[in-house]
Structures are given as C-alpha cells and as structure tokens.
C-alpha positions as CSV (number, residue, x, y, z in Angstrom):
1,M,119.1,59.7,164.1
2,A,118.0,56.0,162.4
3,P,120.8,53.5,162.0
4,D,122.2,52.7,158.0
5,H,120.5,50.1,156.5
6,N,124.3,49.6,154.9
7,A,125.1,48.6,158.0
8,F,123.0,45.5,158.3
9,I,124.3,44.3,154.9
10,T,127.4,44.8,156.5
11,L,126.6,43.0,159.9
12,L,124.9,40.0,157.5
13,K,128.3,39.6,156.0
14,V,130.1,39.3,159.2
15,Q,127.4,37.4,160.6
16,A,127.5,34.9,157.6
17,L,131.4,35.1,158.1
18,T,131.5,34.5,161.4
19,S,129.6,30.8,160.9
20,M,131.6,30.1,158.2
21,R,134.4,30.9,160.3
22,S,133.6,28.0,163.0
23,F,133.9,24.4,161.9
24,A,132.3,22.3,164.4
25,S,129.2,24.5,163.3
26,N,129.6,23.6,159.6
27,F,129.9,20.3,160.5
28,Y,127.1,19.9,162.8
29,S,124.5,22.2,160.2
30,I,125.6,21.0,157.3
31,I,128.3,17.5,157.0
32,L,126.3,15.6,159.8
33,P,122.8,15.8,158.4
34,V,123.9,14.3,154.9
35,F,126.2,11.7,156.3
36,L,124.1,10.4,158.8
37,F,121.1,10.9,155.9
38,V,123.5,8.7,153.8
39,V,124.7,6.1,156.3
40,F,121.3,5.2,157.6
41,G,119.9,5.4,154.0
42,L,122.1,2.6,153.0
43,A,122.7,0.7,156.0
44,F,117.9,0.1,156.3
45,G,117.8,-0.1,152.3
46,V,116.3,3.2,152.2
47,D,114.4,3.7,148.6
48,A,112.0,6.0,146.9
49,N,109.1,5.0,149.0
50,Y,110.9,5.4,152.1
51,A,112.8,8.6,151.3
52,T,109.3,10.0,151.6
53,F,109.5,9.5,154.9
54,F,113.0,9.8,156.0
55,L,114.3,13.0,154.3
56,P,111.6,15.0,155.9
57,G,112.4,13.1,158.7
58,M,116.5,13.7,158.5
59,I,115.5,17.8,157.2
60,G,113.0,18.5,160.8
61,V,116.4,17.3,163.1
62,M,119.0,18.9,161.2
63,V,116.1,21.5,161.5
64,S,115.8,21.5,165.7
65,S,119.2,20.4,166.5
66,D,120.6,23.9,164.9
67,A,118.0,25.8,166.4
68,L,119.0,24.2,169.7
69,F,123.1,24.1,169.1
70,A,123.6,26.1,166.7
71,V,121.6,29.7,168.0
72,G,120.9,28.8,171.8
73,S,123.7,27.9,172.8
74,V,125.7,30.9,171.0
75,I,123.0,33.1,172.9
76,K,123.3,31.7,175.8
77,S,126.5,31.9,176.0
78,Y,126.1,35.4,175.2
79,H,124.2,36.3,178.4
80,Q,126.7,34.2,180.0
81,K,129.7,36.4,179.6
82,G,128.5,39.7,179.7
83,I,128.4,40.7,175.9
84,L,124.6,41.6,175.4
85,R,125.6,44.1,177.8
86,E,128.5,45.1,175.5
87,F,126.0,44.8,172.3
88,K,124.8,48.8,173.8
89,N,127.7,50.3,173.0
90,Y,127.3,49.4,169.1
91,P,126.1,52.3,167.3
92,I,123.1,49.6,165.6
93,P,119.7,48.2,167.4
94,R,120.9,44.9,169.4
95,S,117.9,43.4,167.3
96,W,119.8,43.9,164.5
97,I,122.4,41.5,166.0
98,F,120.0,39.0,166.6
99,T,118.5,39.3,163.2
100,T,121.8,39.0,161.0
101,F,122.4,35.8,163.1
102,I,118.9,34.3,162.9
103,I,118.8,35.6,159.1
104,V,122.7,33.5,158.7
105,R,121.2,30.7,160.5
106,L,118.5,29.5,157.8
107,I,120.3,30.3,155.2
108,I,122.8,27.4,156.6
109,I,119.6,25.1,156.9
110,I,118.9,26.0,153.7
111,I,121.2,24.9,152.3
112,S,121.7,21.8,154.5
113,S,118.0,20.9,153.3
114,I,119.4,21.8,149.8
115,I,122.3,19.0,149.6
116,L,119.7,16.8,151.5
117,V,117.5,17.2,149.1
118,I,120.0,16.5,146.1
119,T,121.6,13.5,148.2
120,S,118.6,12.1,148.4
121,A,117.6,12.5,144.3
122,I,121.0,10.9,143.3
123,L,121.6,7.6,146.2
124,F,117.8,6.7,146.9
125,D,116.2,8.6,143.2
126,Y,113.6,9.8,145.3
127,V,113.2,14.3,144.7
128,P,110.2,15.9,146.9
129,S,107.1,18.1,146.3
130,I,106.7,21.1,146.7
131,E,103.5,20.0,147.7
C-alpha cells in the first residue's frame, strides 16, 4: 500500500509549524545573520563594492551554520534519544520525515537570504545579480 501524498504535504506543514515554534531556531537562522550583516556592515563601512564580497560570505556562513546546528544537531538528537526507532511505527516512510525537515530548513534559508539581500539593497545600495 503506497502512502498518500496528502500525508507528505501535511507532514511538511507540521515540520514548518514545529520549526516556527522554536525561538532559538528562528533567531539563529533569520534574525542573527541579518543583525550581524548590519552591525559588521556599518562598523566596517561597507559600500556597494565591498558588499559584493560581504553579502555572499554572510549567506555562506548562514547556510553552513544552519546545516551544522539546525539539521545536524536535530538528527543527532533524534538518534541519541531513540526517536528514530519510533519513526518505524509511523504509517509513512521515514525518508519523508527527514525530507520534509530538510525542505523546511531550505525554505527558511531562502527566506533569510532574501531578507539579507533586501537589507543589502536598503543599507548598502547593493543588489546582487542572478549571474
């Protein structure tokens, strides 16, 4: 019996709501990168020329920290607490649980990157090109 795809969408919504409920996750993924970008940008006098270097660096730091601290620590915690064994009893594939978790984290990274680009455009007059 194949699982219903509506279950995947529902699981995606649950993962998103769970992620939004965690203040620490939202702070370190969305608020802190923008705060650091503004503080260091204003402290070091970032202009449009330097922002071409500074903005991609901030996005890279944000992506790597999210991968290490948000995704890696959660999976490690699931393993240490024995939650992975509990996933065997769920009526959906375990891969869906991790896939939806990673999709939600990617959405949060994209939102945070967009906020960084908007901040860069407002404060430093730099908007990166798609190229």
